[in-house]
C-alpha positions in Angstrom: -0.1 0.1 0.0 1.3 3.5 -0.8 1.1 5.8 2.2 1.5 9.6 2.5 2.1 10.8 6.0 1.1 14.3 7.0 3.9 16.6 8.2 2.3 16.8 11.7 3.6 13.1 12.3 7.1 12.4 13.1 9.4 10.8 10.6 10.0 7.8 13.0 6.4 6.8 11.9 7.7 6.5 8.2 10.5 4.4 9.0 8.3 2.0 11.2 5.7 1.6 8.5 8.2 1.3 5.4 9.0 -2.4 6.3 5.2 -3.0 5.4 4.4 -0.4 2.9 5.6 2.3 0.6 5.6 5.5 2.6 6.4 9.2 1.7 6.1 12.3 3.7 5.6 15.9 3.2 9.4 16.3 3.0 9.8 13.7 0.5 7.3 15.4 -1.8 8.5 18.8 -1.1 4.9 19.8 0.4 6.1 21.1 3.7 3.9 24.0 4.9 1.2 23.1 2.4 -2.1 23.5 4.1 -5.1 21.1 4.0 -7.1 22.2 1.0 -4.0 22.6 -1.1 -2.4 19.4 0.2 -5.6 17.4 -0.6 -5.5 18.7 -4.1 -1.8 17.9 -4.5 -2.5 14.4 -3.2 -5.5 14.0 -5.7 -3.5 15.1 -8.7 -0.3 13.1 -7.9 -2.3 9.9 -7.9 0.5 8.3 -6.0 -1.3 7.4 -2.9 -3.7 4.8 -1.5 -4.0 6.3 1.9 -3.3 9.7 3.7 -2.4 9.2 7.4 -2.9 12.3 9.7 -3.5 13.3 13.3 -5.4 16.2 12.1 -8.8 15.2 13.7 -10.5 18.2 12.4 -9.6 17.5 8.8 -12.7 15.6 7.9 -14.9 18.4 9.2 -13.1 21.2 7.3 -12.7 19.8 3.9 -14.9 18.3 1.2 -13.6 14.7 0.9 -16.2 13.1 -1.3 -14.8 11.4 -4.3 -11.2 11.3 -2.8 -9.3 8.7 -4.8 -7.5 7.7 -1.5 -8.6 6.7 2.0 -7.9 9.1 4.8 -6.8 7.5 8.2 -6.8 9.8 11.3 -4.7 8.7 14.3 -6.1 9.7 17.6 -3.1 10.4 19.7 -2.3 11.9 23.1 0.4 13.9 21.3 2.5 13.6 18.2 5.6 12.9 20.3 7.5 10.0 18.8 6.6 7.6 21.5 3.0 8.3 21.4 2.8 8.0 17.8 5.0 4.8 17.6 2.7 3.0 20.2 -0.2 3.3 17.5 1.8 1.4 14.8 0.4 -2.0 15.6 -3.3 -0.6 15.4 -2.6 1.4 12.3 -1.1 -1.7 10.6 -4.2 -3.7 11.5 -6.4 -0.8 10.3 -4.8 -0.1 6.8 -6.3 -3.1 5.1 -9.7 -2.0 5.9 -9.2 1.7 4.7 -11.3 2.4 1.5 -10.8 5.2 -1.0 -13.2 8.3 -0.3 -13.6 7.3 3.2 -12.4 8.8 6.7 -11.6 6.3 9.3 -10.1 6.8 12.8 -7.5 4.6 14.6 -8.5 5.2 18.3 -6.5 4.2 21.4 -8.9 1.3 22.0 -8.0 -0.3 18.6 
């Protein structure tokens, strides 16, 4: 699966997921500082990704996500500190095969 990690997530997450999936970050794509609307447009136009992973829980409420050609997975986290994010990797890996294009799903601490 081809994953794009939002810049709000630490690069350690990319390293942790890269053994299982193809992973790119905002840094990799030259999209640092690109805000949600423009970022979603860039992701759509690139056609490179199956899943957009973010910790921005407000994203689904701020953007029109209908007909998005990739899934969006929101990680519910205590913080975006490396330890808190890496603790969610097993749940995220279990969740990714269920992620569907055009849908937003949330990985919660209970997962």
